[in-house]
N, C-alpha and C positions, 0 to 999 in steps of 0.2 A: 696470821699476819703475813707470813711469807707467801702463802697461796694467793692472798688478795693482791699483794704487790706484784707477783708474777702475772696474775690475770690482767691487772691494769696495764702492765708493761706490754703484754701480748696484744691487748686491744689497741694500744697506742701504735705498736708496730704495724698492725693491720690497717689502722687509719692512715698512717704515713704511706703505706704501700698503695692504698686506694687513691689517695691524693696524687701520688706520683703517676699512677696509671691514668688518672684524669688529665694531668698536665701533658703526659705523652700523647694522649689521644687528641687533646686540643692543639698540641704543638705540631700536628701534621701540616697545618697551614697557619698563616699569620697575616694580620692586617696592621700596617704601619701607619701611624698618625703623626703628622707634623703640624705645628702651629704656624699659620700664615697670617698676614695682616688682614686678609679678607675672610678669614675663617680657618677651617681645618682642611688639610690635604691628606687624603686617605688613599693608600695604594696597597697592592698585594706584596708578598715577600719578594717576588721577582723584581729586581731593580728596573727591568725594562718594561714592566707592566704599566698600563695606562692608569692615570689618576682616577679614582672612583668618585671622590667628592672634593670639591675645591671651592666651596661657598659657605658663607655664614648661614646657619639654619638652627631653629630651635630644637629640632630633633632630626636624627639621621634617617635616611630611608629604611624601610622595613627589610629590604634585602641585605643592607649593610649590618643591621642589628641581628638578622638571622645568621649571617656568617660569623659575627662576633661571638655568638653563643657556642659555636662548634670549633672556632679557631682562636688562637692567641691574639690579644690586642697589645701592640707594642707602641708606646709613645716615645717619639724621638725628641729629645730635649734640645732646644736651640743652643748652638755653640756659644753664643754671646752671653748666655745665662749660666755658663759653667765656669767654675774656678778650677784651673789646672795647676797642679804642682808636680814636680819631678824629683825623685829620690834615686840616688845611686846606691846599689847594694851588691854584695858579693853574690855570685851565682849559687853558692852553697846555702844562702839564706832564702832561697825561693820558697821553701815550704814554711818558713816562718815570716813570710812577707807581710801578711795581714796583721800579725801581732806587732811587728815593727812599726807599721803605719799607724795602728791604733795608739801606740805610745807617743806618736808625734803629731796626732791630729790637732791638738790644741794650738800648736805653733803653725800648722799648715792651713787651718780653716779660718776664714774671716768671720764665721758665725760660731756661737757656742756649739760644742760637740753634740749636745742633745738636740740641736735644731738643724742638723744636716743629714743628708744621705750621700753616700759616696761609692765609687767603684774603682777597681784597680785593674791595670793592664801592665804586663811586664814584657820587655823586649831586650835582646842582647845589648849591652852597653858598648861604648866606644872602646873601652879597655877590655882586653881578654879576661874572661872569668868574672865579668861584672854584669849587673842587670840595670836597665833603665826603667824604673817603676813610675808609671803615669797615674797620678791620683786625681780623679775628677770629682769635684765637690759641688753639691747643689743644695739650695735651701729647702728644708723639708716642708715648710709651709707652702712654698710655691708648688711643689709636687702634689701635696694634698689638695690644694685648690684646683689644679688642673685635672686631677683624677675625679674630684667631685663634679666639676663642670661637665666632663665627658659622661659621667654616670647619669647626670641629669638629662643628657641627650640620648641615653639608651645604651651606652657602651661602658663596659667594665674593663679597666686597664689591668693587664697582667704584669707588664714590665715597663720600666722607664729606662731608656738607653741614651747614650750620647748621640747627637745628630751626626749626619755624614759630613766629614771634613777632611777626608784623606787618610784618616787613621781608623783602625778597627773599632767598632762600637764597644762601649763599656756599659755593663749593666749597673745603673745607679740605684734602682729600686725594683723590688719584685713583690707581687701580691703575696707571695709565700711569707715574706718577711713581716708583713703586717697582719695578714688575715689567716695565716696557717693555723695559729692556735685556735681561733674561733671556728674555722672550718673543720679542723681535726676534732674539736670538741663535739660538733654535731655528728661527725662520723663516729666518734667514740660512743655517743649515745645510741646511734643506730646499730653499730656493731654489738655494743653491750646488750641492747634490747634483743637483737637476734640470738646472741649467745644465751641470754637468760631464757628466751622462749624455747630454744633447743634443749636447754637443760631441764626446763619444766616438762617438755614433752617426754624426754628420756626418763624423768622421775616418775611421771604418770605411767609410762609403759612399764618401767621397772616395778612399780607398785602393783599394777595389774598382773604382771607375770608372777610376782611373789604371792599374791592372793590366789591366783589360779593354781600355782604349784602347791600351796597349802591345801587348797580344796581337793586337788587330785590326790595328794598324799593322804588326807583324811579318808577319802573314798576308798583308796587302796587298802588302808589299814582296816576299814570296816569290812571290805570284801575278804581280806585275809582272816579277820576274826570269824566271819561267817564260815569260811572254808574250814577253819580249824574246828569250829563247832560241829560241822557236818562230819568231819573226820572222827571226832570223838563219838558222835552218834553212831557212825558206821562201826567203829571198834566196839562200842557198847552193844550194838545189835549182834555183832559176831561173837562176843564173849560176855556172858551175863555177869561174870565177875568184875568186869570193868564198870558196870552200872553201880555196883556197891561202893566203888572207890570214888565216884563222882560226888561233888557237893550236893546237898539236898535239893536245891532248886534245879540244877542241871539234871540230876537223877530223875526228878519228877517230869521235867521236860522231855527227856529221852524216852521215858516210859510212855508218855503221852504220844510222842511221835511214832514210836515203834509198835505200840500195842494195837491189836486189831479191834475194830469197833464191835461191840456186843451185838448190835443189830445185824451187821454183816455176818457175824458168826452164826447167829440163829437162822438167818436166811440160808446159809450154806448147809446147815444141819437139816433144815426142813426139805431142801432139795435132795439131800442124800438119803433120807429115811424112805424105805419102800412103803408101799401101801400095806396096811395091816400092822405096822410097827409104830410104837409111840413111846415117849419118854415119861418116866415117873420122877426122875431126879436129874438135875444139871448143876454142876459145880465148876466154876471157872476161876482159877487162882494163878496169877502171873502168866506163865506161858503153858500151864497145864489145864486140860479140860477133862472132867470126869462126868460120864453120863450113865444113868441106870434106866432100863426100860424093858419092854416086852416086845418080842418079834418072833415070827414063825421060823425064820432062818437066821439065827444070830451070827454064824460065821461069815455070811455074805456081807454083813455090815462093815467088816474090816476094810474090804476092797472099796466099798461105796464111800466110806468116810475118807479114805486116802485119796480118792479121785475128786473130792470136793474142792481141794485147793488149799485152804489154810491149815488143814490138819495133816500131821505126819507122825510117824512112829506110833501108829494106832495098834493097841493090843488090849486083850482082856486082862484086867487086874484082879478078877475074882471068877470062880467057877460059874459056868452057865448051868442053870437048873430049869427043869420043866415047871411051868406054871400050874395053878390049881385046876385049870380047865383041861390040862393035858395037851392042848394044841399050841400054846405060846411058850416061849422060853424067856426066862429072866436073864438079861445080860448086864455086865458091868465093864464098860470100856473106858480106857484112858488114852489120851492123845496129846501130842505137842502142837501148840498153836503157833503158826509162823507169824513173824512180824509183819505189820501192815506195809512197811517200807522195805523195799528190796535194796538194802545197803550193803556195800562191800568195804572191807578195810582198806585204808590208804597209808 
């Protein structure tokens, strides 16, 4: 609830600020309108400026209406239609002047208080330390009728002031007093919509960032898991004891990844065997290979097998004997089979 109240107050402040900026922008110039017997007299803010319109017309010229949209429109109320009252107050009561007048309006006004608009002007009184407060009172219905008539002719009144009569003009009515709530309401809706749109965009962007971050984190975790698996495989390839410590599924996978293909091994052996030599027995278990066969030069097979690539630590595991024909020798060789993947520990 506190957040909602704060947001509403913040939007209201922005609406007031925007309305004030608009009034300042339109206040750069002003059109003054005075009611005459033959119509309306319109002039610029400069007292010496020529009269722009001084005739009765159903609608004002387009150039006047165009200026009214970018300048303030001030209606000068006839002096004979204003009821003026004067009150003497101490100088110290200046800041409480409006409250004092409000308390006395029922005695000062010829109309009910709800049916009037009024303005105040204070000047130094005849006695030292006193104020002469001039209260100008006008019937609200007459002001509303004049504003409606001008609106029908294309002009929207911003202020109603007392007419020229030797004294400084007093503001009797302002459009802010009547239409500020309605205007600020529209501004609140516009600003609130803008804020809601901005929050929605930020929420979508935040949601997208969250999803992207989660996706990146999942991919990173997957890559990390793969890297750890590769490290385990590397350590397993370097130390056979590590394979035995792995779970059955991982152990089978490591053996599959690191074991050499039987076809590749047979191809290497066939290239290494010299002409005239052949195998009678081949046994391949884990990383050990045992072969038995006949060859004319059995010792030369050791170097040939070591040069084949996948075989290392080649040796005779049984004595070499001459065959029945006296030409070939029976050999029994054991070798270590290198892993298919060249992995290093990490």
